[in-house]
N, C-alpha and C positions, 0 to 999 in steps of 0.2 A: 504494500500500500504506500502511495506517495504522500509524505507528510509535508514536504516543502516543494511546491511546484516551481519556485524560482531556482532552487538548486538543481532540480531535474532538467529544467530548460537550459541552465548554464552548462550542464553535462552533455546535453544533446547537441547544442549548437556547434562546438568544434568537431564533433564526430560526423556531422553531415557536410563538412567542408568549410565551416565558418560563414559569416554573414554574406560575403561576396558570392558564395555558391548557392544561396537561397533566393529563388526568383519569386516565389509565392508561398503563402501560408494560409491554410484553412483547416477545419476539422469537422468531423461528423460525430456520430454518437460515441465512437470508441477510438478513433484514429486521428492522429496529427498528420495532415496531408501536406507534403512539401513539394514544391516545384524546384528542381535542381538544375543548375547550369552544367555541372559536370558530375555525372553519376559515379565516376571512378574515384572521386575524392571522399566517398562515404566509407566509414569503417563499420561494416555490418556486425562483425563479431563483438566489437566494443559496445555498439548500440544495444545489442541483445543483453549484454552484461550489466547495463545501467539499471540500478534498482528501480522497480516500478514499471519497466518496459516489458510488456507481455509478448512482444514479437514484432517483426517488421514484414511488410508486404509491399511489393512493387507491381503496379498494374500497367506500367508503360507510360502513363501520363503523369503520375505522381509517385513520390516515395512516401510510404505510410508507416508511421510508428504507432503500434497498438498500445494504448495506455489504459483503456477501460472507460466505462461510462462514469460521468461525474468528474473524473480526474482530468480528462483530455481538455475540457474547456479552460480550466485554471492553468494548465501547463501551456496551452496555446497562447493565452494572454501574456504569460511571463515570457514566452519565446518571442512574441511580437515586440514586447518591450525591450528585450535584449537587442533585437535587430534594429529598433529605432535608436538605441543608444550606441550602435556600432559594435555590438557583440561583447561589451564589457561585462565580465562576470561578477561574482560576489567577491567580497574581500578575502575570504578564505581561498578562493580560486586564484587570486592574484598574489597571495602572500608568497614570499620567497622561502625556500627551504622546505616546502611541503612535498617535494619530489615530483612536481608537475609543472610543466611550462605553460605559457599563456595559450598555447594551441591545444592544450589538453591531450597531448599525444599519448601519455600513459595514464590519464585520469579516467578513462572509460572502461578499464578492465579490472576484474577482480581475480584474485588467485583462484585457480580451479574452475573458472567460469566456463561453461560449455555453450556451443552455438545456440542451442534450443532453450537455454535457461530463460525463465520468466520471473525470477526472483533473485534477490541478492545471493551471489554464489557463495558456497561454503567450501573451504579448502578440504579436499578429501584426504583420507589417510593414504600414505604412500605404500600401497600393497599391490601385488599383481592383480588381484580382483578389481581394486579401484581403478588401476590403470586401464584394465581391459574395459571396464564399464565406461570410463571417460572416452576411450577410443571409440567404443560403440556409439555413444551419443554424438561424438564429433562426426563420425561417418554418417549418421542419420541426418544431422543438420546439413552437412555438405550435400547429401543426396536431395534433401528438401530444397536447398538453394538451386541445385541443378534442375530439378523438376520445374520450379517456378520460372527459371530462366528460359527453359524450352517452351513452357506454356506461354510466356510473354511473346516469344518469337512467333508462335503459331497464331496468336490472337491479335496481332497488330493489324487490324482490319478496319475499314470504314464503319462497320457495324459496332465494333468496340468503341470507336470514337463517339458515335451517336449515343450509345448507352452511357458512356462517361459523362457526356453533357447532360443527359436526362438526370443522372444521379446528382450532378452539381446543381441542378435547378431545384430538385425536390428535397435533397438531404438537409439544407439549411432550414426547411420548414418543420422538420421532425420534432424539435423541442416544443414548438407551439402545439403540434398535433398531440403530443404526449400530455402536456399540461391540460389542454382542453378536453382530451379524452378522459383523464382521471376525474376532472370536475364533472363531466357528464355522467360518469359512473356514480359519483357521490350523489348527484341530483336524482338519478334513477333509483338509487337505493333508498333515499329519503322519501321519494314519491311512493315506492312500493310499501314502505313501512308506515306511511302517512305521518311522518315526523316533520316538524318545522315547516308547515305549509307556507308560511310567509317568506321563507328563505329560498325554497326550491325554484320559484320563478327567476330569482336573481342568478342562481347558479346555472340555470338553463340558458339564460341570456349570455352569461360569461362563456359558457362552453360552446354556444352556437355562433357567436359573433365572428370568430375567426373563420369557421367553415363557410359562413355566408360571404366572406370577402376573400377567400383563399385564391380566387382567380386573379385578383389584383397582385398578390404576392408572387404568384407563379409568373405573371407577365413581367413583373419587375426583375425577378431572377433570370428569366429567359433572355430578356434584352441585355442584361449584364453579361451573361454567358456568351452570347453571340456577338458581342462587340457594339451593341447599340446603347442608347441613353436609357438607363433603367426606368426613370420616371415616365418616359414615353411608352415603354412597354407596359407599365402598370396602367397608364391612361387608356391605351387601346384595349387591354384585357378587361378593364372595368366595365366596358359596355356589356360584357357577358352577364354580369350580375345586377345591372341597373334595372330597377322595376319598370321603367318606361318602355323597355323593349317589348312589353306585352301588346303595345299598340302597333308593332311592326309585323308585317306579314311576309313570309318567305316561302316560296313554292306552294302558295295557296294556303299556308297554315300560319296562324298567329304564333309568334315566338313566346317562350316562357322565360322569365328571369332565371338565370343559372343554367339554361339549356346548353349542353356541351361541356359544362363544368371546366375542370382543369385542362382537359384535352383541347377545348375550344380556346381557352386562354393561352395555352402553349402555342397553338397554331397562329393565333392572332399576333402574339408578341414576336414570333419568328418573322411573320410577314411584315410587321411594322419595322423590324430591324433592317430588313432588306430594302424597304422603301426609304428609310432614313439614310442608309448608306448610298443608295442611288442618288438621292437628292444632294447630299453633301459632296458627292464627286462631281456634280455638274453645275451647281449654283454658285455664283460669286459670293464672297463673304458678306457683302451688304444685304443680299437677299436671303442668304442661308439662315440668318438668325430668325427671320420671320416666316419664310416659306417652308423650310424643312420640317419644323414641328407641325405646322398646319397641314401640309400634305401627308405627313406620316399618320396623323390622327384621322384625317379625312379619308384617304384612300384605303388604308388598312382597316379603319373602323367600318366603312361601308361594306367592304368585302367580308368582314367578320359577321356583320348583321345578315347579309343576304346569302352568304354561302357557308362560312365556317361554322357558325352556331348550329345551323340545321344539320350539317354533315357530322360535326362532332357529337351532337346530341344523339344521332342515330348510332354512332359507334359506341357511345357510353351506354345507351340502352341495351345494345347487343352484349356488351361486357357483363352487365348485371344479369341479364337473362341467361347467358351462358354459364355464369358462375352458379346461379340457382339450379339450373337444370343439371349441371355436372354433379353437384353434391346430392341432390334429391333423387337422382336416377342412378348414378354410378358412384355413390359416395365412397364405398370401401375401396373400389378399384382406383378411383381418382386420388384418394388419400394415399394409397399405396404408391402410386406413380409419383405424385408431387413430393411426398415425404422422402422417397428414395432417391429422387433426382436432384434435390435442392442443393446438397453439398457439391456435386459436380457443377451445378449452375453457378454457385459461388466461386468456384475455382476459375470458371470461364468468364466470370464477370457478367453473365447473362441475367443474374438475379436483379440487376438494376432496371431491367425492362419492366419488372413487376411493380415498381414504385408508383407510377401513374395509375396502374390498374387498382392497386390498393386504395389510392386516394379517391379514385372515381367511385369505388364501392362504398367508401365511407361517406362520400357526398350523397350518394343515392339512398343507401340503406341504413346509414348510421354506424356501420361497422364493416370490416372486411372479413369474409369467411375463409379466405385463403391463408392468412397469416398464422392462425393456430395450427393448421396442418403443416405448413412449412417449418414451423418451430420444432416439430418432431425430429427434424434432421439433427438439431443440436442435442436432443435427448439420446439419439443413437450414438452420437459422437462421445458423449459423456460415458455411456455404458461401455463403449469400446475402450476408452482410455482407462476405465476402472479395471477391465479385464487385463489389459497390458500391465497395469500396476501389480495385479495379483500374480500373473504368470512370470513376469521378469523380476523375481524377488531379489536377485543378486545384482541387478543393474541399478546401482544406487543413484547414479547421476540422472538416468531417465526417470526414475521414480520421484526424484526431487522436482524435476520438471512437471510431472503429472500432478504432484501434490500442490504445486504453486498455481497451476493453470486450471485445476478442477473447479474451484469456487467460481472463477469467471465463467467457465463453461456452464455451470448450473444456472447462471444468470443470463445466459444467451450469448456470451462473448466466446466464440469458438475458435478464433484464429490461432491462439497459442497451441491448442490441442491439435488442430489440423496440421499446421506447419512444423510443429515441434515433435509430434508423436505419430499420428496415424498416417499422414501422407508419406513421410519418409519410409515408414515400415512397409507400406504398400497394402497388404491384405487387410489390416485393421481399418483402413479407409473404406474398403468395400463392405466390410461387416458393419461399420458404422452406418453406411447407407441402408443396409438391411434393417438395422434397428429403427432408423428414421422411417422407412417404409411401413414397418409394423405399427409404429405410433400413429402415422398418418392414416393407415387403414382403420385403426380403432376410432379416431375422431370422425373419419368419413362415414363409418358404419352408423354411428349415432346420428349423423346428419340425415342419412337415409331413413332412419327411424323417427325423424321429426325433431330431434334435439340438436339444433344448430349452434355451433360455437363460433363466435366472431370476436374481433378486437376493434375497439373504438379508435385506435391510433396505431401507427407503425413505428418500428424502431426497437422496442424491447422484445425480448424473447425469453424462453426458459421460465424460471420462477418469476422474473420481473414482469411477465405479461399478465399475471393474475389480476392486478388492479384494473386492467384495461379490458377485461373480458365482458362480453355482452351476448345475449341470446334470448330466444323466445321463452325458454323454460325457467327464467330467473337466474340470478347470479350463482346461487349455490349449486344448482344442477349443472350450469355451464362450467363452473370451476371444477365440479366433480368429473365431468367428461374430459376436460382438458388435463386435469391431474392424472386421470387414468391413462390418457395417451402418453404423458410423460413417463409414467411408470412402465408402460409397455415398451416404449423406446429404450429406456434404461436397461430393462431386463433382456430384451432380445438383442440389443447391441452388445451387452456383456456376454451372453451365452454364445452368440455367433462368433465373437472374437476369441473367447476363451477356448472353444473347441475347434474352430476352423480358421481363425485369423492369424495364428502364429505357427511357424514351422515346428515339426516334431523335435523335442529336445530343447526348445526355447525355455529359458529360465533355469537350466541346470547350472550348478555352480561350476566355476572354472577350477576349483580345487576340491580335494576330498574334505567334506565338512568336518570330519573328526580330527584329521591330522593337519588340515590347512596346507596341504601340499598338492601340487599338480597331479591330476589323474595320470595313471601310467601311460595312457595313450597320448597325453599332452606333454610328457616330459621330453626333454631333448635326448638325443642318443638313440640307440637301437631299441625297438619295441620288445617287450618280453615274448619269449617263444610261446607259441600256443601249445597246449597239452596235446599229446598224441593219444 
């Protein structure tokens, strides 16, 4: 756990190449996302060894340091403050005689730290078993890094670029979605219990206001991401939620406020950005100030009203209808597929395409029925990691990694377990997917039976999703189904990994347990003669 975000930021900055190497700074729910001028200047091993760092991920567009929910925002603020100050660290960092120079060349590593470590490293005992365990974990971490590098090369495609941009538009909205979702859950609970009737309307207004205007925020972020003026993007997207659009008719049908939702706002802001760029490239400076904003709002606004809102509304309606049909008709099978494939989707970065789908469902129905099923992938991952921990009893370094990463995994932060444990080992990643599929099938089965489980916001997963659950059967029933899915994912992920996820003989000691000596077959020199 990070106690001093300023110290963590000061430790991270020199390890990513210093202030001159950082071109952009942002963060999502769990990761500090950095744009880097020169990737080769990053010290990956030292970054992983920094206390509080849960792992590192590279998606081609940004370098991401996994810090965990709640912590990442404070560290990001401290990191940005350091950049603004030119990278000056704390007094302790600058003090002479501490064994570290101003560049932090030896300040990022701890004795005995391994590549996959997600907690302060502990110096292991110098024994053959400990050396072998450390070598094993180092090899796993190197294999994980090689797999990520190959994955990055395979996925440097236009589709990945589009998905990254979609994520950059919607990820900044997640904190507001979480806050409003929890408030909505409290309001619903009070309404069902008939408590505080004078307060529930106020809570409902607080939780609904953001969703009523989310199109404006999506337009703002979209214009910013595509290089336009953010406020113009918000202005164009605002027409989607303006009540007066009810007087406008498109394709013979009167429009409804909010029709098209976030999809319409996204399309409107993208169009507005291209109109703005076209105008700025052709109008002289004296006219640019007046005509560019006017033409941007006028042209893109009219096209939004008469084309995009209607088209996006049809798409959004189709998404809601498809999600309902999928779960009520093929719930168990759909849950099996979605829960089993979500971890590979995360690896490929394709899960980012689900963000606008989740947001559209929340707009339409008040919750997304897909997120609780997809969260089962994390349950399978936790079960698989627990099985590795039990089987590999003599790999102390890997067990330390699992112990440190497991609490975060229970709360839905799965990157440390994925990149530090299951993916480098290979088969445990597949058995984790089996666990996720089982948990997804469990939740999907109950959806077929009429007990739908949804989430009022996106972002949290695992145990952290309980406060955001919603469903037709009441919170207690919904939480029971979701909890049953988690337990199913844990159990199946554990059993599949324990019996099928590790090679035969995995976990055997490298020495005779009674004498603490190498087994005869492992000792140097000639092997003992076999009996005749």
